[in-house]
KEKOL-526480 format. One line per 2 residues: their letters; for each residue x, y, z of N, C-alpha, C. Coordinates in Angstrom, 3 decimals. Example, Ala and Ser with C-alpha at 12.3 -4.5 7.8 and 13.67 -1.06 7.14 Angstrom:
<sites>
AS	13.190:-5.690:7.800:12.300:-4.500:7.800:13.200:-3.300:7.800  12.850:-2.250:7.080:13.670:-1.060:7.140:12.900:0.030:7.870
</sites>
This chain:
<sites>
GA	217.324:-43.163:98.475:217.091:-42.371:97.448:217.135:-43.551:96.279  217.609:-43.026:95.096:217.406:-43.684:93.947:217.845:-44.876:93.764
PS	219.908:-45.013:94.502:219.798:-46.620:94.304:219.163:-47.242:95.273  218.573:-47.073:96.316:217.754:-48.263:96.856:216.314:-48.401:96.225
ME	216.125:-47.775:95.821:214.253:-47.456:94.799:215.024:-48.429:93.544  215.973:-48.661:92.694:216.424:-49.466:91.852:216.815:-51.047:92.453
VF	216.883:-51.103:93.851:217.106:-52.251:93.903:215.769:-52.913:94.487  215.217:-52.165:95.084:213.852:-52.620:95.171:212.848:-53.059:94.009
LT	213.054:-52.209:93.373:212.351:-52.459:91.910:213.070:-53.824:91.208  214.314:-53.882:91.121:214.787:-54.972:90.629:214.020:-56.305:91.486
KA	214.450:-56.263:92.518:213.572:-57.515:93.912:212.375:-57.497:93.325  211.552:-56.326:92.941:209.978:-56.530:93.041:209.728:-57.424:91.486
SV	210.769:-57.127:90.351:210.388:-57.723:89.302:210.477:-58.877:89.120  211.721:-59.369:89.622:212.176:-60.675:89.932:211.128:-61.946:90.495
FS	210.531:-61.313:91.564:209.253:-61.807:92.259:208.153:-62.058:91.431  207.997:-60.468:90.632:206.684:-60.571:89.801:207.050:-61.816:88.552
QL	208.057:-62.085:88.266:208.609:-62.932:87.070:208.169:-64.521:87.875  208.751:-64.628:89.139:208.380:-65.974:89.479:206.952:-65.902:89.995
KD	206.281:-65.196:89.653:204.150:-65.328:90.058:204.573:-65.063:91.488  205.332:-64.569:91.913:205.169:-64.420:93.701:204.818:-63.027:93.743
SK	203.534:-62.905:93.702:203.012:-61.461:93.762:202.629:-60.892:95.309  202.866:-61.789:96.124:203.010:-61.345:97.643:204.596:-60.305:98.014
NA	205.584:-60.810:97.280:206.665:-60.343:97.510:207.082:-59.188:96.717  206.493:-59.539:95.368:206.409:-58.122:94.464:206.089:-57.096:95.202
IK	204.521:-57.453:95.764:203.833:-56.019:96.064:204.596:-55.372:97.359  205.219:-56.404:97.797:206.030:-55.857:99.227:207.167:-54.825:98.409
YF	207.780:-55.417:97.780:208.919:-54.543:96.991:208.586:-53.555:96.153  207.260:-53.433:95.629:207.058:-52.279:94.740:206.703:-51.100:95.943
KL	206.118:-51.672:96.806:205.653:-50.480:97.955:206.798:-50.123:98.677  208.009:-50.968:98.716:209.286:-50.418:99.450:209.825:-49.277:98.219
AL	209.967:-49.482:96.976:210.321:-48.694:95.770:209.511:-47.842:95.970  208.537:-47.693:95.997:207.312:-46.291:96.339:207.823:-45.156:97.158
IE	208.073:-45.728:98.352:209.053:-44.847:99.463:209.895:-44.120:99.144  210.755:-44.840:98.189:211.792:-44.293:98.033:211.942:-43.280:96.682
AS	210.604:-43.404:95.509:210.937:-42.950:94.442:210.398:-41.624:94.575  211.115:-41.100:93.194:210.330:-39.331:93.300:209.659:-39.351:92.527
PE	208.900:-38.344:92.764:207.437:-38.109:92.454:207.089:-38.315:90.731  207.992:-38.504:89.712:208.159:-38.339:88.598:207.993:-39.914:88.254
DR	208.832:-40.800:89.174:208.591:-42.274:88.957:207.312:-43.032:89.393  206.707:-42.269:90.449:205.892:-43.080:91.452:204.921:-43.787:90.641
DE	204.393:-42.709:89.015:203.170:-43.684:88.285:203.325:-44.581:87.910  204.527:-45.188:87.281:205.036:-46.322:86.545:204.814:-47.307:87.749
IY	205.470:-47.293:88.929:205.408:-48.355:89.831:204.227:-48.229:90.249  203.260:-47.636:90.607:202.023:-47.879:90.692:201.328:-48.887:89.940
LD	201.433:-48.543:88.880:200.938:-49.014:87.576:201.223:-50.589:87.572  202.797:-51.047:88.162:203.134:-52.550:88.054:202.635:-52.961:89.332
LS	202.288:-52.418:90.518:201.823:-52.625:91.569:200.466:-53.317:91.584  199.567:-52.338:90.502:198.217:-52.607:90.182:198.102:-53.861:89.548
ME	199.276:-54.153:88.591:199.024:-55.373:87.778:199.438:-56.454:88.780  200.184:-56.318:90.060:200.046:-57.539:90.996:198.955:-57.690:91.793
YQ	198.233:-56.642:92.126:197.185:-57.078:92.416:196.164:-57.639:91.669  196.026:-57.034:90.091:194.959:-58.056:89.548:195.682:-59.448:89.185
NK	196.699:-59.925:89.661:197.192:-61.078:89.391:196.680:-61.792:90.763  196.403:-61.117:91.617:196.071:-61.927:92.659:194.703:-61.886:92.827
GD	193.842:-60.951:91.811:192.633:-61.068:91.603:191.777:-60.455:92.778  192.562:-58.985:92.984:192.174:-58.143:94.305:192.089:-56.628:93.263
YK	190.835:-56.835:92.343:190.557:-55.792:91.424:190.279:-54.478:92.329  190.147:-54.506:93.518:189.659:-53.175:94.249:190.666:-52.731:94.524
LA	191.680:-53.333:94.827:193.067:-52.602:95.640:193.750:-52.306:94.514  193.514:-52.858:92.840:194.424:-52.680:92.077:193.532:-51.298:91.286
IN	192.490:-50.688:91.976:191.635:-49.718:91.234:192.341:-48.513:92.208  192.335:-48.699:93.119:192.888:-47.617:94.187:194.465:-47.115:93.756
VL	194.735:-48.509:93.580:196.255:-48.152:93.251:196.453:-47.084:91.650  195.600:-47.455:90.847:195.603:-46.950:89.825:195.191:-45.575:89.712
KE	194.306:-45.386:90.508:193.726:-43.807:90.577:194.847:-43.139:91.292  195.855:-43.618:92.212:197.052:-43.046:92.763:197.873:-42.528:91.297
AI	198.104:-43.718:90.730:199.040:-43.503:89.168:198.438:-42.144:88.600  197.415:-42.333:88.409:196.687:-41.054:87.701:196.806:-39.848:88.167
IA	196.578:-39.733:89.403:196.808:-38.539:90.398:198.219:-38.203:89.909  199.039:-38.997:90.162:200.599:-39.011:89.897:201.039:-38.501:88.593
NP	200.397:-38.665:87.787:200.823:-38.399:86.266:199.210:-38.736:85.462  198.408:-37.778:85.148:196.964:-37.628:84.707:197.153:-37.975:83.073
SN	198.285:-38.054:82.404:198.806:-38.544:81.209:199.115:-40.110:81.011  199.244:-40.602:82.281:199.398:-41.868:82.104:198.456:-42.612:81.739
EG	198.391:-43.233:80.188:197.497:-43.514:79.337:197.250:-45.415:80.056  198.539:-45.751:80.193:198.489:-47.133:80.776:197.329:-47.428:81.661
AV	197.874:-46.652:82.960:197.011:-46.883:84.024:195.234:-46.544:83.609  195.116:-45.407:82.917:193.627:-45.212:82.339:192.962:-46.821:81.714
YE	193.967:-47.186:81.022:193.403:-48.261:80.038:193.341:-49.721:81.223  194.034:-49.460:82.223:193.829:-50.697:83.237:193.085:-50.534:84.021
LA	192.200:-49.308:84.716:191.291:-49.059:85.313:190.396:-49.329:84.682  190.343:-49.121:83.140:188.682:-49.693:82.504:188.555:-51.024:82.421
YC	189.641:-51.768:82.318:189.729:-53.261:82.604:189.184:-53.716:84.022  189.966:-53.014:85.162:189.289:-53.531:86.105:188.210:-53.454:86.468
YD	187.312:-52.221:86.357:185.862:-51.886:86.099:185.154:-52.754:85.786  185.510:-53.417:84.338:185.389:-54.070:83.368:184.980:-55.530:84.125
HL	185.953:-55.921:84.933:186.134:-56.921:85.640:185.082:-57.234:86.604  184.865:-55.891:87.728:184.181:-55.963:88.782:182.592:-55.935:88.483
GD	182.528:-55.630:87.218:181.201:-55.432:86.294:180.682:-54.133:86.304  181.315:-53.077:86.824:180.851:-51.551:86.449:181.107:-51.371:85.137
TK	180.285:-51.694:84.478:180.238:-51.354:82.922:180.408:-49.957:82.772  179.397:-49.285:83.377:179.251:-47.527:83.247:180.921:-46.751:83.238
KS	181.466:-47.514:84.491:182.941:-46.868:84.876:183.845:-47.202:83.701  183.679:-48.328:83.346:184.622:-48.889:82.187:184.215:-47.995:81.099
ID	183.187:-47.834:80.777:183.302:-47.356:79.066:183.393:-45.512:79.582  183.598:-45.262:80.552:184.060:-43.542:80.851:185.325:-43.651:80.616
CY	186.254:-44.631:81.007:187.568:-45.038:81.295:188.102:-45.396:79.588  187.828:-46.248:79.312:187.675:-46.747:77.434:187.824:-45.504:76.756
SK	186.714:-44.341:77.131:186.559:-43.285:76.059:187.661:-42.219:76.214  187.858:-42.207:77.953:188.943:-41.070:78.074:190.034:-41.417:77.630
FI	190.372:-42.842:77.424:191.548:-43.312:77.059:191.859:-43.305:75.251  190.550:-43.756:74.489:190.613:-43.308:72.827:190.824:-41.834:72.598
DD	190.469:-40.933:73.698:190.316:-39.261:73.326:191.854:-39.336:73.105  192.912:-39.785:73.840:194.343:-39.952:73.787:194.787:-40.707:72.707
NP	193.975:-41.636:72.771:194.983:-43.016:71.948:193.621:-43.297:70.873  193.356:-42.861:69.845:192.241:-42.882:68.709:192.693:-44.222:68.258
YY	193.757:-44.672:67.896:193.802:-45.756:67.065:194.730:-47.303:67.645  194.243:-47.052:68.952:194.499:-48.131:69.847:192.882:-49.123:69.570
FT	193.230:-50.373:68.364:192.343:-50.826:68.097:191.427:-51.667:69.398  192.285:-52.097:70.212:191.987:-52.887:71.197:190.980:-52.198:72.552
AW	191.090:-51.039:72.453:190.230:-50.018:73.602:189.114:-49.950:72.820  188.774:-49.891:70.987:187.528:-49.739:70.600:187.060:-51.201:70.820
YN	187.912:-52.324:70.800:187.443:-53.066:70.821:186.575:-53.504:72.452  187.065:-53.422:73.075:186.525:-53.611:74.423:185.369:-52.342:74.914
LG	185.905:-51.208:74.270:184.358:-50.288:74.440:183.195:-50.897:73.753  183.440:-51.390:72.602:182.313:-52.331:72.085:181.713:-53.358:73.189
NA	182.673:-54.469:73.556:182.070:-55.341:74.702:181.272:-54.773:75.599  181.743:-53.282:76.000:181.278:-52.975:77.322:179.611:-52.671:77.182
HS	180.004:-51.836:75.817:178.290:-51.246:75.386:177.363:-52.543:74.946  178.358:-53.751:74.458:177.203:-54.593:74.152:176.698:-55.550:75.155
KL	177.510:-55.733:76.450:177.122:-55.914:78.173:175.829:-54.921:78.483  176.006:-53.766:77.932:174.738:-53.024:78.661:173.359:-53.174:77.614
ED	173.680:-54.212:76.679:172.705:-54.017:75.227:172.629:-52.584:74.440  173.253:-52.054:74.538:173.542:-50.828:73.753:174.267:-51.043:72.121
YE	173.270:-51.912:71.410:174.002:-52.539:70.176:174.289:-51.745:69.052  173.773:-50.587:69.289:174.005:-49.366:68.025:175.292:-49.032:68.192
KA	175.723:-48.633:69.591:177.000:-47.898:69.840:177.945:-49.119:70.098  177.900:-50.531:70.262:178.658:-51.414:70.288:179.325:-51.361:68.770
IW	178.072:-51.816:67.933:178.487:-51.488:66.344:179.755:-50.516:65.820  179.253:-49.125:66.685:180.013:-48.270:66.451:181.729:-48.604:66.855
AY	181.573:-48.734:67.827:182.666:-49.246:68.211:183.596:-50.012:67.673  183.034:-51.037:67.505:183.802:-52.338:66.526:184.350:-52.063:65.215
DY	183.141:-50.918:64.523:183.561:-50.800:63.217:184.867:-49.909:63.614  184.961:-49.245:64.568:186.148:-48.246:64.773:187.288:-49.218:64.757
CV	187.158:-50.649:65.652:188.570:-51.313:65.847:188.700:-51.871:64.624  187.798:-52.569:63.753:188.175:-53.076:62.297:188.728:-52.253:61.242
LI	187.946:-51.008:61.294:188.923:-49.750:60.295:190.048:-49.649:60.868  190.445:-49.618:62.282:192.058:-49.549:62.574:193.043:-50.724:61.991
ND	192.273:-51.644:62.415:192.877:-53.278:61.987:191.689:-54.029:61.407  192.271:-54.676:60.233:191.046:-54.914:59.804:191.352:-56.683:59.666
DF	192.356:-57.429:60.213:192.420:-58.682:60.188:192.426:-59.250:61.504  191.405:-58.304:62.481:191.201:-58.684:64.221:189.869:-59.568:64.092
GP	189.882:-60.685:64.017:188.920:-61.935:64.024:188.293:-61.285:65.114  188.228:-61.510:66.221:187.257:-61.367:67.436:186.241:-60.361:67.099
AY	186.638:-58.987:66.773:185.897:-58.089:66.494:184.660:-58.156:65.101  185.421:-58.741:64.366:183.925:-59.337:63.244:183.014:-60.487:63.872
FN	183.906:-61.134:64.990:182.783:-62.208:65.198:181.606:-61.305:66.095  182.321:-60.448:67.308:181.183:-59.471:67.979:180.380:-58.609:67.141
LG	180.980:-58.261:66.001:180.015:-57.478:65.021:179.058:-58.242:64.642  179.624:-59.709:64.486:177.952:-60.395:63.579:177.129:-60.532:65.188
HT	177.627:-60.961:65.930:177.021:-61.223:67.329:175.586:-59.980:67.279  176.054:-58.760:67.614:175.653:-57.794:67.323:174.531:-57.179:66.383
NL	174.973:-57.403:65.178:174.019:-57.434:64.157:173.039:-58.251:64.432  173.407:-59.720:64.965:172.458:-60.856:64.643:171.172:-60.316:65.952
SL	171.734:-59.608:67.469:171.128:-58.965:68.112:169.986:-57.773:67.517  170.216:-57.454:66.555:169.279:-55.997:65.903:168.641:-56.824:64.604
NK	168.513:-57.924:64.743:167.954:-58.409:63.538:168.585:-58.038:61.995  169.834:-57.931:61.743:170.181:-57.352:60.640:171.038:-58.742:60.176
YT	170.555:-59.582:59.375:170.868:-61.353:59.298:172.309:-60.950:58.525  172.006:-60.480:56.985:172.684:-60.316:55.866:173.852:-60.097:56.496
KA	173.730:-58.810:57.252:175.213:-57.844:57.754:175.743:-59.205:58.662  175.113:-59.843:59.417:175.564:-60.520:60.445:176.401:-62.011:59.826
IE	175.926:-62.374:58.875:176.638:-63.191:58.226:177.759:-62.738:57.292  178.035:-61.539:56.832:178.999:-61.368:56.376:180.066:-60.998:57.564
CF	179.820:-60.638:58.592:180.841:-60.417:59.583:181.580:-62.027:60.251  180.420:-62.773:60.504:180.777:-64.070:60.921:181.810:-64.706:59.805
EK	181.177:-64.523:58.309:182.131:-65.049:57.209:183.805:-64.774:57.519  183.810:-63.096:57.718:184.991:-62.384:57.673:185.697:-63.031:58.912
CM	185.170:-63.115:59.935:185.688:-63.563:61.054:186.628:-64.909:60.953  185.703:-65.936:60.203:186.532:-67.445:60.038:187.657:-67.246:58.826
EL	187.456:-66.136:58.069:188.482:-66.224:56.703:189.774:-65.918:57.300  189.831:-64.682:58.502:190.866:-64.758:59.429:191.072:-65.523:60.302
DG	190.228:-66.500:60.959:190.852:-67.273:61.839:190.160:-68.645:61.945  189.828:-68.977:60.602:189.702:-70.440:60.614:187.812:-70.820:60.954
DD	187.637:-72.028:60.675:186.456:-72.459:61.027:185.966:-72.319:62.390  185.293:-71.835:62.785:184.530:-71.971:64.306:182.840:-72.159:64.508
PL	182.905:-73.368:65.073:181.643:-74.040:65.732:180.382:-73.127:65.882  180.722:-71.857:66.815:179.680:-70.988:67.165:179.361:-70.098:66.264
AL	180.388:-69.534:65.062:180.196:-68.648:64.153:179.500:-69.358:63.206  179.290:-70.825:62.872:178.815:-71.521:61.840:177.509:-71.880:62.535
CY	177.188:-71.903:63.922:175.894:-71.943:64.241:174.935:-71.007:63.943  175.462:-69.601:64.308:175.032:-68.398:64.605:174.516:-67.883:62.970
IG	175.462:-68.361:61.784:174.992:-68.245:60.723:173.933:-69.177:60.012  173.981:-70.466:60.941:172.820:-70.961:60.447:171.395:-70.243:61.145
EC	171.690:-69.852:62.212:170.523:-68.902:62.812:170.192:-67.639:61.938  171.196:-67.219:61.482:170.658:-65.970:60.558:169.701:-66.494:59.148
HE	170.335:-67.770:58.620:169.984:-68.146:57.515:168.253:-68.708:58.035  167.993:-69.260:58.861:167.057:-69.618:59.840:166.015:-68.613:59.821
QL	166.363:-67.436:60.539:165.044:-66.050:60.360:165.160:-65.560:59.098  166.358:-65.682:58.012:165.756:-65.347:56.906:164.791:-66.286:55.523
NE	164.399:-67.915:56.557:163.755:-68.714:55.764:164.342:-69.481:54.740  165.914:-69.197:55.322:166.274:-70.357:53.754:167.285:-71.456:54.685
LV	165.866:-72.161:54.966:166.126:-73.764:55.538:167.086:-74.238:54.962  167.183:-74.651:53.782:168.464:-75.283:53.425:169.994:-75.228:53.654
LA	170.076:-73.617:53.682:171.269:-73.112:54.182:171.723:-73.243:55.741  170.279:-73.169:56.448:170.321:-73.183:57.712:170.730:-74.419:58.463
KH	169.971:-75.184:57.724:170.840:-76.937:58.154:171.865:-77.092:57.718  172.509:-76.939:56.443:173.791:-76.833:56.009:174.962:-76.291:57.290
YY	174.434:-75.325:57.687:175.812:-74.122:58.534:175.227:-75.198:60.062  174.359:-75.441:60.290:173.814:-76.193:61.597:174.943:-77.484:61.787
KR	174.752:-77.968:60.927:175.296:-79.734:60.464:177.175:-79.213:60.307  177.515:-78.286:59.569:178.969:-77.773:59.531:179.652:-77.320:61.213
SL	178.666:-76.955:61.905:178.928:-76.499:62.949:178.980:-77.599:64.051  178.118:-78.812:63.604:178.451:-79.743:64.550:179.537:-80.955:64.060
EL	179.850:-80.886:63.205:180.836:-81.623:62.973:182.230:-81.478:63.573  182.326:-79.780:64.099:183.506:-79.065:64.819:183.155:-79.116:66.177
AP	181.682:-79.187:66.633:181.495:-79.075:68.129:180.083:-80.036:68.039  180.464:-81.203:68.029:179.113:-82.166:68.348:178.245:-82.088:69.515
ML	178.719:-81.478:70.502:177.814:-81.247:71.680:177.432:-80.229:72.012  177.870:-78.746:70.476:177.230:-77.697:70.752:175.616:-77.692:70.929
PD	174.799:-77.428:72.082:173.374:-77.457:72.107:172.592:-76.477:71.275  173.108:-75.236:70.797:172.439:-74.203:70.031:172.338:-74.960:68.764
AW	173.527:-75.568:68.074:172.956:-76.028:66.937:172.194:-77.373:66.748  172.121:-77.775:67.653:171.238:-79.301:67.651:169.826:-78.723:67.835
LG	169.800:-77.801:68.564:168.694:-76.822:68.744:167.985:-76.138:67.663  168.891:-75.568:67.099:168.869:-75.025:65.533:168.139:-75.779:64.753
LG	169.001:-77.366:64.328:168.631:-78.046:63.791:167.129:-78.674:63.897  167.029:-78.793:64.867:165.648:-79.514:65.441:164.486:-78.426:65.086
IV	164.473:-77.007:65.357:163.739:-76.158:64.933:163.682:-75.861:63.381  164.604:-76.482:62.596:164.367:-76.290:61.116:163.595:-77.260:60.790
ED	164.232:-78.658:61.537:163.405:-79.880:60.921:161.882:-79.724:60.965  161.501:-79.054:62.320:160.110:-79.191:62.674:159.474:-78.123:61.547
LE	160.244:-76.785:61.000:159.515:-76.057:60.089:159.497:-76.487:59.034  160.264:-77.534:58.773:160.310:-78.275:57.069:158.827:-79.175:57.459
</sites>
């Protein structure tokens, strides 16, 4: 019963901290046998994290599904399930899970961010922008969302908007060679060649080996 479950869980968490997933899994499974139904979902969640640590996302998914059956309102399990599907490249399923998670946790900005990334992977850029916009609405100092917003706007040929997003990202997280390079690309597309060259050069000061910036610089020189 409960005392032996506690012992197994303690051992499992010690092995987990020691990064010994094999033994952590063994003791989480033993704890599951002893656990009362209302404790099971959390143990399943811990167990799934160990499978993820081992890189076994398929087993992690099976265990997370068990967690959700045990407790349909275990939101952490839904979130992790989306993450695992994402990892296995099943983007449509990950979108379903992130959307379900957001229904219950509308203010969880990283879920909106991940949803945006999933839509981007499917090149569904309008939906990606919608998700990133919610992300920065909830947390307006999360740089990666502005970076991805910039990239998504660039993909939609919305160059001025893209520049704004990349600038906001660097305002928050400091100069970034890729962001500078993309700003250069936006100016190049807007036929502002002097500015394009300026940003490509700034990008190369930070990352002298960035091929995109060299390519951009070459194209600008060519156009000139």
